N, C-alpha and C positions, 0 to 999 in steps of 0.2 A: 769251632774246633778246640780241643783241649790238649793238654800236654801229651796225652797218649798218641795223638796224631803226629806230633813232632818227634816222638821217640820211636816211631815205627821203624822196623828194620826189614829189608827185603827177604824173600824166601831163601832157603839154602841154595848154594851154587848148583847142586845136582837137580833141584827143582827147576831152576832157571834154564839149565842145560836142556832138560827134557822139553820144555816149552819152545825152545829156539830151534827145534829140529827142522822146521820149514826153511828158516834162513840159511842153515848150513847146507840144505839140499840145493837151494838156489845158488849159493856161493860155489858149490861143487860143479855147477853147470856154467860157471863163468859169469853169473849174474850178480853184480854188486847189490848189496842190501843195506838199508838204514832202518834200524828199529825205531818205531814212532809210537805215539799214543800212550795208552795206559801202561804198556810194558816198559817203555822207557821211563815214564814217571816213577813207576814202582821200583824197577831194578837199579836205576842209576841215581835217582833223586830221593829215594826212600819215601815216596808219597803213598799213604795208606789208601790205595784205590783198588777196587775190584778189577779183575782182568777179563775183558770181553773178547771180541774179535781182535786178533793180533794185527796191528797195522804195520805194514812193511813198505818202504819207499824203494822203488827200483827205477832204472832208466826207462823212459817212455817207449823206446824202440825195442825193449826186451820183455814186454809184458806178456807176450804169447808163450806160455810155458806148457808144454804138452802134458805134464804130470798133473795138471789141475784143470778144473772146469769152472766156468762162471756160474754164480748162483744169484739169487735175488739180493737187492741192496739190504744192508743192515738196517733193521727197523728203527733202532734208536737214533739213526741219522736222517731218517725220512722227514721231510717237511710236514708240519702239522697244520699249517694255516694257508688260507688264500689259494690263489691259482697254482702255486707250486706244491700243493698238498700231495704227499706220497713220493715226491721226487728226492733224489740224492743230491747232496752238495758236491759230490765228486762225479760229475757226468762223464769224465774221461778216464775214470779208474775202473778197476775190475775187482769185485769181491770174489774170492777164490775159495774152493773147497777141495780137500784131499779126496781123491777117488776112493780110497780105502778106509776113510775115517768118517763115522757118522756126523751129521750136522750138529748134534748135541755135544760133541766132544770139544773141549776147550782149546785144542791145538789147531787153530784155524788161521786163515790169512785175510788180509784186506789190502787192495789198493784203493845230482844230486848235489855231489859234494865238493867242497873247497878245502884246501890245506889250512889246518889250524881250526877248523870248525867242528871236527868230529873226534871221538875218542874210542877206545876199545873196552870190551868187557873183561879184558885180562889185566891182572888177576881180578877176581878169584876163580873165574870160570875156566874150564878145560881149554887147552890150546886149539882145539878144533873149532872154537868160536872166534878165532882171531880176526877173521875177515868181516865180521859183523860190525858195522859202524853204528855209533851212538852219538846223537847230537850233544855238543857241549851246551852248557846252560844258556849262554847268550844266543847260540844258534837255534836252540829249541824255541825260545821266546820269539826270535825273529821269524822262524818258520811258521809258527802258529799265527803270529800277527800278519804275516804276508798272506796267509789264506783268508783271514778276515777282511783285510783291506783289498785283496785282489781275488775274490771268490771265483772259482771256475764257472759258476752260473751267472756271473756278471754283477756289477754294482751300479755303474753310471748308465748302463745301457739296457736296464730291465725295469719294468714297472714296480716289482716287489722283489727285493733281494731275499736270499735264502736265510730265514731266521734261525732254524735249528742248527744249521752248519755253524753259524756265528756263535750261538749259545754253547755248543759243545766245545769249541776251541777257547771260548772265554773261560769255561770251567777248567780246562787244562792250564791256561795261563794263571788262573786264580790259585790252583794247587802249587804251581812252581813258585809263585810269588810268596804265598803263605809259608811254604817249606823253607824259603830262604830268609824271610823277614822275621818269622815266628811272632806273628801278631798276638797280643794279649787279648783274649776275648772279653776281659773285664774293662778294657780301656777303649774309649771312643776314639776313633781315628780322626785326626785333624784335617779339615778342609783347607785348601790353598796353602798347604805346607807339606814338605816331604820328610819322611823319616830318614835317618842317616843311611840305613841299608837300602832303601828305595833309591836314594841318590846314587849309591854305588852301582846298583843294577842298571840305571840309566846310563852311567858312564861306560859300562861294558858293552852296550849295544852298538852295533856297527851299521845299522840301517836307519835312515831318517824316519821311515814310516813306523818302525817299532818304537823308536824314541818318542815320537809324537803321540802314538797310541797309548803307551804306558804312562807317559807324563800326564796326558789328559785324564786318564783313569785315576792316577794318584791324586792329582790336583782337585778333582771334583768328587772323589770317593764314590764313584758309580760307574756303571757300564757306559762305554762310549757308544753313542747312538749312530744309526745309519745316517741320519741327517748331518751329524758332525763329520763323519767319515767322508760323505759325499762332498761337503763343503771344502774339506781339506784337499781332496783329489781335484776338485774344480779349481781351487786356488793354485795348486801346483801346476796344473795344466795351463792356466792363464799366465803364470810366471815364465813358463817355457815358450809361450806363444804371445808376445806383446801385441796388443790390439785386438786379441781374440775376444769376442762376446759370447759368453756361455749362457744358454737358456736353461730353464729349470726342466731337466729331462727326466726326473724321477719323481713320481707322485708319492704322496704319503702312504706309508705301509698301513695295512689293515689291522696289524697287531703291533703294539708297542714293544720294540725289541729290548726295552729295559727289563723285560721279564727274565732275562738271563741272569746268572749269578754275577754279582759285582766282581769285576776283574781282580781287585786287590783285597777283597774281603770274603774269602771262601771259608769262613770260620764255623760254618755249620749253623 
């Protein structure tokens, strides 16, 4: 990434307002919404990313919305490898489509909160967007990490975890970290050493898993592997259950998950 990436500015408020029409419709029906994915990266954190399906988090018990119909899973999230090929990393979610908008239109949907973890799009957006929640920086990182460490498709109890789901969320994390730290593409990142801004990010995190995951990525300057994640989870489980003997219940993955973007070096 170059300086142009760091100096990117989000689209004009009226452009954002138009794309957020689905969230306003859900809010008007009493359904709380949290903007997630590329839209949150772009609109709130000025990440120069393309906008694909619009990811919206809503309470599980309110997913049945009569104004929308289910469609097939988003292809860019479908697993590419092994026995999970073609599957979605979000088995409990719904990819939604407006009844009156073509599939090719950008205003689409895809499938919470605690005090102090979310913020508003106001200003500069119109007051009609006041009920749309946006994750604060640490909450966004914690949420993305939680998905990686606790994937809906399983981690400790499946032969092969969902590789594409992990890769996509690693990319989002890499964008958030790069946007904040502003890495110099001409300077090699040090191993076993934290940059000052990386240390500040770790201090802001409120979950042990997110702190461990990002510290591991910073320290080794690479993607945290499934094997490292599984060992961390096994150790945490053993710490909670003295005397518990854990067997190796996850076989080696058929594809090295290090193929995903490095968590802390998404510099292009």
